[in-house]
VOTI-434842 format. One record per residue (C-alpha): residue number from 1; residue in three letters; y, x, z. Coordinates in steps of 0.05 Angstrom, whole numbers, plus 32768, in hexadecimal, padded with zeros to 4 digits. Each point is the difference from the previous one (the first is absolute). Last residue first. Layout:
NUM,ALA,Y,X,Z;
...
***
This chain:
369,SER,8682,781B,8A40;
368,ALA,800B,803A,7FD1;
367,LEU,7FC3,7FEF,7FD7;
366,ARG,801A,7FBA,7FF7;
365,LYS,8045,8019,7FED;
364,LEU,7FE1,802F,7FCD;
363,GLU,7FD4,7FC8,7FE5;
362,LEU,803C,7FD3,7FFA;
361,GLU,8025,8035,7FD7;
360,ALA,7FC3,800A,7FD3;
359,ALA,7FFA,7FB5,7FF5;
358,LYS,804A,7FFD,7FEE;
357,THR,7FF5,8036,7FCC;
356,LEU,7FC2,7FDE,7FE6;
355,LEU,8027,7FBF,7FF8;
354,SER,8038,8022,7FDA;
353,THR,7FCF,8024,7FD1;
352,LEU,7FDD,7FBE,7FF2;
351,ILE,8042,7FDF,7FF0;
350,PRO,8018,803A,7FD5;
349,GLU,7FC1,8006,7FD4;
348,SER,8000,8049,7FE7;
347,LEU,7FC7,801A,802B;
346,GLY,7FE9,8048,7FF3;
345,LEU,8013,8019,8045;
344,THR,8008,7FC5,8031;
343,ALA,7FD6,8020,8036;
342,PRO,7FCF,7FD7,802A;
341,ALA,8014,7FE7,8045;
340,VAL,7FE6,802A,803A;
339,GLY,7FD5,7FE1,8036;
338,LYS,7FFC,7FD2,803B;
337,ARG,7FCD,7FC9,7FFD;
336,GLY,8001,7FB6,7FF2;
335,SER,8004,7FFA,7FB4;
334,HIS,7FF0,8049,7FF4;
333,SER,7FC1,7FFD,7FD6;
332,GLN,8010,7FCA,7FCB;
331,VAL,804B,800E,7FF9;
330,TYR,7FF7,804B,8000;
329,ARG,7FC6,7FFC,7FCD;
328,GLU,802A,7FD6,7FD1;
327,VAL,803C,802F,8007;
326,ASP,7FD3,803C,7FF0;
325,ALA,7FE4,7FDB,7FC3;
324,LEU,8047,7FF1,7FE9;
323,ALA,8010,804B,8003;
322,GLY,7FC2,8012,7FD9;
321,LEU,8010,7FCB,7FCB;
320,ARG,8046,801C,7FFA;
319,MET,7FE6,8047,7FF6;
318,ASN,7FCE,7FE7,7FCC;
317,VAL,8037,7FDC,7FDB;
316,ASP,802C,803F,7FFF;
315,ASN,7FC5,802B,7FE8;
314,LEU,7FF2,7FCE,7FC9;
313,GLN,8049,7FFF,7FEB;
312,LEU,8000,804C,7FFB;
311,ASP,7FBF,8001,7FD9;
310,ASN,801A,7FCA,7FD0;
309,ASP,803F,8029,7FF4;
308,LYS,7FD6,803E,7FEF;
307,VAL,7FD3,7FD8,7FD2;
306,THR,803C,7FE4,7FDC;
305,THR,801F,8045,7FF6;
304,LEU,7FBE,801B,7FE6;
303,PHE,7FFC,7FC6,7FCE;
302,LYS,8048,800A,7FE9;
301,GLU,7FF2,804A,7FF3;
300,ALA,7FC1,7FF0,7FDA;
299,GLN,8024,7FCE,7FD5;
298,VAL,8038,8032,7FF1;
297,SER,7FCC,8034,7FEC;
296,LEU,7FDB,7FCE,7FD5;
295,ASP,803E,7FEE,7FD8;
294,THR,7FFE,7FB8,7FED;
293,ILE,7FCE,7FDB,7FD5;
292,GLY,8014,7FBC,7FE5;
291,HIS,7FD3,8005,7FC3;
290,THR,8038,8004,7FCC;
289,SER,802E,8029,802D;
288,LYS,7FC8,8030,800F;
287,TYR,7FEC,8007,7FB6;
286,SER,8049,800B,7FEB;
285,GLU,8009,8035,8035;
284,VAL,7FC0,8022,7FEA;
283,GLU,8015,7FFE,7FB7;
282,LYS,8045,801C,8012;
281,GLU,7FE0,8037,8029;
280,VAL,7FD2,8012,7FC6;
279,ASN,803B,8003,7FCF;
278,SER,8026,802D,802F;
277,LEU,7FC3,802C,8009;
276,GLU,7FF9,8007,7FB5;
275,GLY,8049,8012,7FF8;
274,SER,7FFC,8033,8037;
273,ILE,7FC1,801D,7FE1;
272,LEU,8023,8008,7FBD;
271,ALA,803F,801D,801F;
270,LEU,7FD5,8030,802A;
269,ARG,7FD9,8014,7FC2;
268,ASP,8040,800E,7FD9;
267,GLU,801D,8027,803A;
266,ILE,7FC0,8029,8006;
265,PHE,8000,800F,7FB5;
264,ASN,8049,8013,8002;
263,LEU,7FF4,802F,803B;
262,THR,7FC5,8020,7FDC;
261,SER,8028,800A,7FC1;
260,SER,803A,801D,8028;
259,ALA,7FD1,802F,8025;
258,GLN,7FE0,8016,7FBF;
257,ASN,8045,800B,7FE0;
256,ASN,8017,8027,803D;
255,LYS,7FC2,802B,7FFE;
254,ASP,800B,800E,7FB5;
253,VAL,804A,8011,800C;
252,THR,7FEC,8030,8037;
251,ALA,7FCB,8021,7FD4;
250,GLU,8033,8007,7FC8;
249,LYS,8032,801F,8030;
248,ASN,7FCA,8031,8017;
247,TYR,7FF0,8013,7FB8;
246,GLU,804B,8009,7FF0;
245,SER,8006,8030,803B;
244,ILE,7FC1,8026,7FEB;
243,LEU,801D,8007,7FBA;
242,GLN,8043,8017,801C;
241,ASN,7FDE,8036,8029;
240,LEU,7FD5,8016,7FC4;
239,ILE,803D,8003,7FD2;
238,ALA,802C,8024,8033;
237,GLU,7FCB,8035,800B;
236,GLY,7FFA,800B,7FB5;
235,ARG,804C,8005,7FF9;
234,ASP,8003,8034,8038;
233,PRO,7FC7,8027,7FDF;
232,VAL,8024,8006,7FBD;
231,ALA,7FCE,8011,7FC8;
230,GLU,7FD0,7FCB,8018;
229,GLN,7FB5,7FFB,8005;
228,MET,7FE8,7FC1,8021;
227,SER,7FDB,7FEA,803E;
226,LEU,7FF3,7FC1,8029;
225,VAL,7FC7,8007,8032;
224,LEU,7FE2,7FC0,801A;
223,MET,7FE1,7FFA,8046;
222,THR,7FCF,7FC7,8008;
221,SER,7FC4,802F,8003;
220,LEU,7FB7,7FEC,7FF6;
219,LYS,7FF9,8020,7FBC;
218,GLY,8031,8038,800F;
217,THR,8049,8016,7FFB;
216,PRO,8012,7FC5,7FD5;
215,GLU,8023,800E,7FBE;
214,VAL,8044,7FF0,7FE2;
213,LYS,8018,802D,7FC7;
212,LEU,8045,7FF9,7FE2;
211,LYS,8012,8028,7FC2;
210,ALA,7FED,7FCA,7FCE;
209,LEU,8026,7FCD,8029;
208,TYR,803C,802F,7FFE;
207,MET,7FFF,8002,7FB4;
206,GLU,7FF4,7FB5,7FF9;
205,VAL,803D,7FF1,802B;
204,THR,802B,8031,7FD8;
203,SER,7FE9,7FE4,7FBE;
202,THR,8013,7FBA,8016;
201,HIS,8045,8015,8017;
200,PRO,8011,8024,7FC0;
199,MET,8011,8049,800E;
198,VAL,8044,801E,800C;
197,SER,800C,804B,7FFD;
196,VAL,8037,8022,8026;
195,SER,801A,8047,7FFD;
194,VAL,802B,801B,8038;
193,PRO,8035,8035,7FFC;
192,ASP,8007,8030,803B;
191,LEU,8037,7FF0,8031;
190,LYS,8040,802B,7FFE;
189,ASP,802A,7FC9,7FDF;
188,ASN,7FFF,7FD5,803F;
187,LEU,7FDB,7FC4,801A;
186,PRO,7FF6,7FEC,8049;
185,LYS,7FB8,7FE7,8009;
184,ARG,7FD8,7FC5,7FE6;
183,ALA,8034,7FED,7FCD;
182,PHE,7FEF,7FC0,7FDC;
181,ILE,8000,7FF7,7FB4;
180,ARG,7FF8,7FBA,7FE5;
179,LEU,7FEB,7FF1,7FB9;
178,GLN,800A,7FCF,7FC7;
177,GLY,7FE0,8019,7FC1;
176,LEU,7FF4,8040,7FD9;
175,PRO,8043,7FFE,7FDB;
174,THR,8020,7FFC,8045;
173,ASN,801D,7FC8,802A;
172,ILE,800E,8012,8049;
171,ARG,7FF5,7FDB,8042;
170,GLN,801D,8023,803D;
169,ASN,7FF0,8037,8032;
168,VAL,8012,8038,7FD0;
167,PRO,8034,8003,7FCA;
166,TYR,7FEE,8015,7FB8;
165,ILE,8011,803C,7FD5;
164,GLU,7FDD,8007,7FBD;
163,GLY,7FDD,8041,7FEA;
162,ASN,7FB9,7FE6,8009;
161,LEU,8013,7FE3,8044;
160,LYS,803B,8023,8022;
159,VAL,800A,7FED,8048;
158,THR,803C,7FE4,8026;
157,LYS,8015,7FF1,8047;
156,ALA,7FF3,8040,8028;
155,ASP,8011,802E,7FC6;
154,VAL,7FE6,8012,7FBA;
153,PHE,7FB5,7FFF,8009;
152,THR,7FCF,800A,7FC7;
151,PHE,7FCC,7FCD,7FED;
150,GLU,7FD2,8006,7FC4;
149,LEU,7FDA,7FC1,7FEE;
148,LYS,7FC2,800D,7FD7;
147,GLU,7FF5,7FD1,7FC6;
146,LYS,7FC8,7FD2,7FEA;
145,TYR,7FFE,7FCD,8038;
144,LEU,804B,7FF4,7FFC;
143,GLN,7FFC,7FF3,7FB5;
142,SER,7FDE,7FBD,800C;
141,THR,803E,7FE8,8024;
140,PRO,8003,7FF6,804C;
139,SER,8022,7FCA,8029;
138,GLU,8002,8010,804A;
137,VAL,7FE6,8047,8004;
136,ILE,800E,801F,8044;
135,LEU,800D,804C,8002;
134,ARG,8002,8024,8042;
133,ILE,8029,803F,8008;
132,PRO,7FFE,8042,8026;
131,SER,7FB5,8008,7FF2;
130,GLU,7FDD,8025,8039;
129,ASP,7FDD,7FC1,8017;
128,TYR,7FD6,7FFF,7FC0;
127,ILE,7FFC,803E,7FD5;
126,GLN,7FD7,8014,7FC4;
125,LYS,800A,8048,7FEB;
124,LYS,8011,8011,7FB8;
123,TYR,7FDF,8042,7FEF;
122,THR,8007,804C,8002;
121,PRO,8043,8015,801D;
120,THR,8007,7FBC,8022;
119,LYS,8020,7FC2,7FE3;
118,GLN,8006,7FC1,8029;
117,TYR,7FDC,7FBF,7FF3;
116,TYR,8005,7FB7,8016;
115,GLN,7FD0,7FC7,7FF1;
114,VAL,8014,7FB6,7FF9;
113,ASP,7FC6,7FCF,7FFC;
112,LEU,7FF2,8012,8049;
111,GLY,803A,7FD7,801A;
110,LEU,7FE3,7FFF,8047;
109,ASN,8002,7FB5,800A;
108,LYS,7FF0,7FEE,7FB8;
107,VAL,7FC6,8032,7FFA;
106,VAL,7FE2,7FE9,8042;
105,ARG,8007,7FB6,7FEC;
104,ASP,7FD9,800D,7FC0;
103,MET,7FCD,8029,8026;
102,LEU,7FF1,7FC3,802B;
101,SER,7FFD,7FD0,7FC5;
100,TYR,7FD4,802D,7FD5;
99,SER,7FC8,8002,8032;
98,LYS,7FE3,8041,801A;
97,LEU,800A,7FEE,8049;
96,ILE,7FE4,7FBB,7FF2;
95,GLU,7FC3,801D,7FDD;
94,VAL,7FF2,802E,803C;
93,GLU,8009,7FC4,802F;
92,ASN,7FCA,7FDB,7FDA;
91,GLU,7FCF,8039,8007;
90,VAL,800F,8005,804B;
89,VAL,7FEF,7FB7,800B;
88,LYS,802D,7FD9,802E;
87,SER,7FE2,7FC8,8027;
86,GLU,7FFA,7FB4,7FFC;
85,THR,7FC3,7FE3,8021;
84,PHE,7FEA,7FC1,7FDB;
83,ASN,7FBD,801C,7FEA;
82,ASP,7FEC,800B,8048;
81,MET,7FC0,8029,8002;
80,GLU,8026,8040,7FF4;
79,LYS,802A,7FEF,803C;
78,MET,7FC3,8002,802E;
77,LEU,7FE9,8042,7FE3;
76,ARG,8046,801E,8009;
75,GLN,8003,7FE9,8048;
74,GLU,7FBD,801F,800E;
73,SER,8019,8042,7FE5;
72,ILE,7FFA,802C,7FC3;
71,GLY,8041,8018,7FE1;
70,LYS,8028,7FE3,7FC7;
69,ARG,7FFF,7FB6,7FF2;
68,GLU,8039,7FF2,8031;
67,ASP,8032,8028,7FD6;
66,LYS,803F,8012,8024;
65,VAL,801F,8030,7FCE;
64,LEU,801E,8042,8018;
63,VAL,802D,8021,7FCE;
62,SER,8006,804B,7FF4;
61,ALA,8032,802A,7FD9;
60,GLN,7FF9,803B,7FD0;
59,VAL,802B,802B,7FD3;
58,ALA,7FE5,8036,7FD2;
57,TYR,8035,802D,7FE2;
56,VAL,800E,8015,7FB8;
55,PRO,8023,8041,7FEF;
54,GLN,8033,8000,7FC7;
53,GLN,7FE7,8029,7FC5;
52,TYR,8028,8039,7FE1;
51,LEU,7FED,8036,8032;
50,LEU,7FBB,7FE4,800A;
49,TYR,7FF2,8006,7FB5;
48,VAL,801F,8046,7FFE;
47,TYR,7FD4,8017,8039;
46,ALA,7FC2,7FE1,7FE2;
45,ALA,800E,8022,7FBD;
44,GLY,800B,8043,8023;
43,LEU,7FBF,7FF9,8027;
42,ALA,7FDA,7FF0,7FC0;
41,LEU,8021,8038,7FD9;
40,ALA,7FF0,8032,8038;
39,LEU,7FB8,7FE9,8003;
38,SER,7FF8,8005,7FB4;
37,LEU,801E,8047,8000;
36,LEU,7FD1,8017,8037;
35,PHE,7FC4,7FE4,7FDA;
34,TRP,8017,8021,7FC0;
33,PRO,800B,8043,8022;
32,TRP,7FBA,7FFA,801F;
31,ASN,7FDC,7FFF,7FBD;
30,ARG,7FD4,803D,800F;
29,ILE,7FEE,7FDF,8041;
28,TYR,7FDB,7FCA,7FDA;
27,ARG,7FC8,802B,7FE1;
26,MET,7FFF,802E,803C;
25,VAL,7FF0,7FC5,802D;
24,LEU,7FC6,7FEA,7FD4;
23,GLY,7FE5,8046,7FFA;
22,ARG,8001,8009,804B;
21,LEU,7FDD,7FBE,800B;
20,ASN,7FC6,8010,7FD2;
19,THR,7FDA,7FC1,800C;
18,PRO,7FB4,800A,800B;
17,GLN,7FD6,7FEE,7FC4;
16,GLU,7FDD,7FBE,7FFE;
15,VAL,7FBB,8008,7FDF;
14,GLU,7FF8,7FD3,7FC5;
13,TYR,7FBA,7FE3,7FFE;
12,ALA,7FD3,8000,7FC2;
11,GLN,7FC6,7FD0,7FFD;
10,TYR,7FBD,800F,7FE0;
9,PRO,7FD1,7FC5,7FF7;
8,ILE,7FC0,8002,8029;
7,THR,7FBE,8002,7FD9;
6,LEU,7FBE,7FEA,801D;
5,PRO,7FC6,8025,7FDD;
4,ASN,7FD9,7FDA,7FCB;
3,THR,7FB7,7FF4,8010;
2,ASN,7FC6,8008,7FD0;
1,MET,7FBC,7FE4,8014;
***
């Protein structure tokens, strides 16, 4: 019998060679001037960028929301079972803080649609409280949103706007619209010029809403952190403080509306119940008058008064009967013997009283003899 030997296919394996670290380093170290030049260029570009770029600051504020659904407690479990329990939800308060209406009032109160700049050696720096003037736009034209307004200061009462001189602290008519310029500090010709840009109100509100971030500090936390990045830290702080103030005002108005609605509901229900009771009382009165029924309380009072009078009369009659019984016993038992005449207490008959009085006198004389 012929048998074929078992054949195993040949496989080639690549043997990993140890890395020549020295050769690798020498390959790159020969190009060290290029690496050094690239590093220097990168640092120089970063320096120039920072030199011509206004820094941006992170501003934060915190708000505590009383949310009864957060936290694990017996009280929470009981309230979760009540579908009519009204409580604040952190997620809802986040949406309220990021609402357009709140930011709209913040922009109006702080005048954020008007931004002020001053030149520095490298860039135009945004300013807020440092601005010597405040511009209020009353009736703008479309051109106002496209141009930069350049203010220079002539004296304490006048400024130069785009080459034209205007008074401060009063309404002025310009080619860009009707404006008001208020001095926030004493003006003089030594103050640095100020550039002003005006943005549409809606665009300003949307811009700050995009900057605003509202996040809870944790899953079971009711603390909300409001943050935004702002070129002027004082302005960012003022925005967050004003936003919190408007939020608190909105919460107060909401509570007052709820209280007013509840009060109106209670008053309506009381008026309805009062009307129903009045109708019921009229029906009861009509029924009593029809069937000759008087007030039960009055009847009960009259009955008690009658019972009391009857008791008094009964006691008086019993007292009289007792006195007469004493007189009868005296007459029957003391016809021929000495004794004491009975008392006249309780007797109202004048003749009988007179006879008993005489009998008592005679008894005394008899006893004395």
